Backbone as numpy.savetxt, mean C-alpha at the origin, in Angstrom:
# Nx Ny Nz CAx CAy CAz Cx Cy Cz
13.69 -11.86 -26.01 12.35 -11.57 -25.47 12.39 -11.98 -24.09
12.88 -12.75 -23.63 12.63 -12.83 -21.93 13.17 -11.97 -21.25
14.18 -11.19 -21.69 14.94 -10.32 -20.94 13.98 -9.05 -21.15
13.19 -8.50 -21.89 12.22 -7.41 -22.25 11.05 -7.90 -21.34
10.48 -9.19 -21.12 9.64 -9.20 -20.51 10.05 -9.25 -19.10
11.52 -9.45 -18.55 11.60 -9.21 -17.11 11.93 -7.88 -17.06
12.39 -7.27 -17.75 12.11 -5.55 -17.46 11.29 -4.84 -17.58
10.23 -5.45 -18.23 8.68 -4.71 -18.06 8.10 -5.29 -17.16
8.20 -6.75 -16.57 7.67 -6.88 -15.55 7.98 -5.99 -13.93
9.74 -6.09 -14.41 10.08 -5.83 -13.00 10.09 -4.00 -12.81
9.54 -3.42 -13.89 9.25 -2.12 -13.61 7.78 -1.76 -13.46
6.98 -2.75 -13.73 5.46 -2.65 -13.24 5.47 -2.91 -11.78
6.27 -3.79 -11.53 6.18 -4.08 -10.22 6.73 -3.21 -9.19
7.65 -2.22 -9.49 8.46 -1.22 -8.97 7.39 -0.10 -8.85
6.75 0.07 -9.96 5.60 0.86 -10.11 4.76 0.72 -9.11
3.86 -0.49 -8.94 3.04 -0.59 -7.94 3.07 -0.23 -6.64
4.65 -0.89 -6.32 4.83 -0.50 -5.13 5.13 0.94 -4.50
5.74 1.83 -5.62 6.10 2.98 -5.37 4.90 4.01 -5.58
3.90 3.96 -6.11 2.76 4.51 -6.83 1.55 4.33 -6.95
1.62 2.79 -6.89 0.13 2.09 -6.91 -0.28 2.06 -5.45
0.64 1.82 -4.59 0.00 1.33 -3.27 -0.32 2.64 -2.66
0.60 3.65 -2.62 0.09 4.79 -2.02 -1.60 5.45 -2.54
-1.35 5.30 -3.79 -2.67 5.58 -4.56 -3.61 4.91 -4.00
-3.83 3.91 -3.87 -5.03 2.72 -3.44 -5.57 3.19 -2.04
-4.41 3.31 -1.18 -4.61 3.58 0.20 -5.36 4.93 0.31
-4.60 6.09 -0.27 -5.48 7.39 -0.57 -6.87 6.86 -1.05
-7.16 6.50 -2.40 -8.44 6.09 -2.41 -9.57 5.74 -1.62
-8.78 4.90 -0.70 -9.72 4.28 0.45 -10.22 5.45 1.30
-9.37 6.58 1.18 -9.68 7.49 2.12 -8.99 7.94 3.43
-7.53 7.05 3.25 -6.53 7.51 4.38 -5.89 8.39 3.82
-5.72 9.67 3.86 -5.05 10.73 3.44 -4.16 11.56 4.17
-3.64 12.36 3.81 -2.53 13.39 4.70 -3.45 14.01 5.95
-4.49 14.63 5.33 -5.42 15.59 6.16 -6.11 14.78 7.45
-6.12 13.50 7.11 -6.83 12.66 8.34 -7.73 11.71 7.37
-8.77 10.80 7.94 -9.71 10.21 7.08 -10.92 10.81 6.48
-11.25 10.50 5.35 -12.22 11.39 4.54 -13.52 10.89 5.18
-14.23 11.67 5.46 -15.60 11.40 5.87 -16.38 10.36 5.02
-17.14 9.68 5.38 -17.94 8.70 4.48 -17.28 7.63 3.62
-16.07 7.59 3.54 -15.19 6.98 2.99 -15.00 5.41 3.50
-14.16 4.33 3.23 -13.99 3.04 3.36 -13.11 3.20 4.59
-12.16 3.98 4.44 -11.32 4.14 5.79 -12.07 4.49 6.92
-13.14 5.61 6.84 -14.00 5.85 7.90 -14.79 4.79 8.62
-14.93 3.89 7.55 -15.97 2.78 8.21 -14.99 1.52 8.60
-13.59 1.69 8.43 -12.73 0.81 8.88 -12.50 1.08 10.12
-12.34 2.56 10.13 -11.81 2.84 11.40 -12.95 2.77 12.42
-14.21 3.05 12.12 -15.12 2.74 13.03 -15.28 1.47 13.43
-15.23 0.54 12.86 -15.31 -0.85 12.86 -14.29 -1.58 13.90
-13.28 -0.53 13.82 -11.91 -0.99 14.54 -12.24 -0.42 15.78
-12.63 0.59 15.98 -12.94 1.10 17.48 -14.27 0.56 18.07
-15.07 0.37 17.41 -16.17 -0.40 18.13 -15.59 -2.02 18.55
-14.79 -2.64 17.80 -14.08 -3.77 18.35 -13.32 -3.66 19.64
-12.58 -2.84 19.61 -11.43 -2.61 20.68 -12.06 -1.37 21.48
-13.34 -1.23 22.03 -13.79 -0.47 23.11 -13.62 0.83 22.86
-13.47 1.51 21.54 -13.47 2.71 21.59 -12.08 3.37 20.72
-11.09 2.16 20.78 -9.69 2.86 20.45 -9.63 2.10 19.33
-8.49 2.49 18.46 -7.80 1.90 17.33 -6.33 1.32 17.73
-6.15 -0.25 17.83 -4.94 -0.69 18.29 -3.76 0.07 17.48
-2.68 0.24 18.23 -1.08 0.79 17.54 -0.87 -0.43 16.89
-0.48 -0.47 15.49 0.06 -1.49 14.75 -1.00 -2.21 13.92
-2.22 -1.94 14.20 -3.41 -2.50 13.65 -3.23 -2.30 11.99
-3.91 -3.15 11.19 -4.27 -2.78 9.74 -4.79 -1.32 9.57
-5.43 -1.13 10.30 -5.96 0.50 10.04 -5.17 1.56 10.55
-4.27 1.10 11.44 -3.16 2.27 12.05 -2.37 2.36 11.08
-1.76 1.33 10.29 -0.85 1.39 9.19 -0.96 1.90 8.27
-2.39 1.51 7.70 -2.76 2.43 6.54 -2.94 3.76 6.74
-3.73 4.46 7.92 -3.53 5.58 8.33 -2.13 6.13 8.57
-1.15 5.48 8.48 0.33 6.00 8.85 0.60 6.35 7.15
0.32 5.32 6.67 1.17 5.23 5.52 0.10 6.43 4.31
-1.18 6.66 4.87 -1.76 7.82 4.02 -1.62 9.20 4.41
-1.21 9.07 5.46 -0.67 10.48 6.02 0.88 10.92 5.92
1.73 9.86 6.09 3.22 10.00 5.77 3.68 9.56 4.45
3.16 8.58 4.23 3.55 7.65 2.81 4.02 6.66 3.30
4.91 5.87 2.45 5.71 4.46 2.80 7.10 4.83 3.45
7.34 4.81 4.47 8.55 4.64 4.62 9.73 4.19 4.07
11.04 4.84 3.96 12.26 4.27 3.06 12.05 2.91 3.29
12.45 2.35 4.43 12.60 0.64 4.40 11.42 0.10 3.85
10.19 0.79 3.79 8.92 0.02 3.22 9.37 0.22 1.77
9.51 1.41 1.10 9.75 1.34 -0.38 10.92 0.28 -0.50
12.05 0.36 0.01 13.05 -0.74 -0.54 12.40 -2.01 -0.33
12.11 -2.43 0.48 11.49 -3.97 0.69 10.53 -4.15 -0.28
9.12 -3.23 -0.64 8.30 -3.78 -1.18 8.99 -3.45 -3.05
9.95 -2.51 -3.09 10.20 -2.54 -4.70 11.09 -3.78 -5.06
11.79 -4.31 -3.92 12.72 -5.47 -3.93 11.82 -6.36 -4.48
11.09 -6.70 -3.55 9.77 -7.80 -3.55 9.39 -7.67 -4.95
8.60 -6.47 -4.97 7.38 -6.47 -6.41 8.37 -6.51 -7.83
9.48 -5.87 -7.54 9.94 -5.72 -8.88 10.61 -7.44 -9.09
11.37 -7.85 -8.21 11.52 -9.67 -8.40 10.59 -10.36 -8.89
9.26 -10.11 -8.16 8.16 -10.83 -8.65 7.87 -10.47 -10.08
7.80 -9.09 -10.14 7.35 -8.66 -11.75 8.27 -9.24 -12.79
9.70 -9.24 -12.38 10.61 -9.92 -13.35 10.56 -11.43 -13.64
10.09 -12.09 -12.58 9.86 -13.33 -12.99 8.72 -13.81 -13.80
7.53 -13.00 -13.17 6.14 -13.00 -14.34 6.69 -12.77 -15.48
7.38 -11.71 -15.82 7.44 -10.95 -17.12 8.59 -11.94 -17.93
9.16 -12.89 -16.97 10.08 -13.84 -17.78 9.32 -14.83 -18.37
8.06 -15.45 -17.84 7.28 -16.28 -18.17 6.19 -16.19 -19.46
6.06 -14.65 -19.55 5.34 -14.38 -20.74 5.66 -14.33 -21.89
């Protein structure tokens, strides 16, 4: 029973990292074609630009989210997230 819980939890963790995170980023309005008008992403970029005198700082949360929305997660990010969330999911699944 513990093994089954670990497998299910790890599978959910991997699924969240590979499919859930990009889906949420896209739903916020960070998309391959750019930022969706009127979206939460547009409001975030506007607030960041106002706070930075008209620009969005490279490496900021908004810039990273736009990068993920435009190009998806990098291979390194996918490996890191699946490792972390798969392990975490397995640990949680073992406890259930």
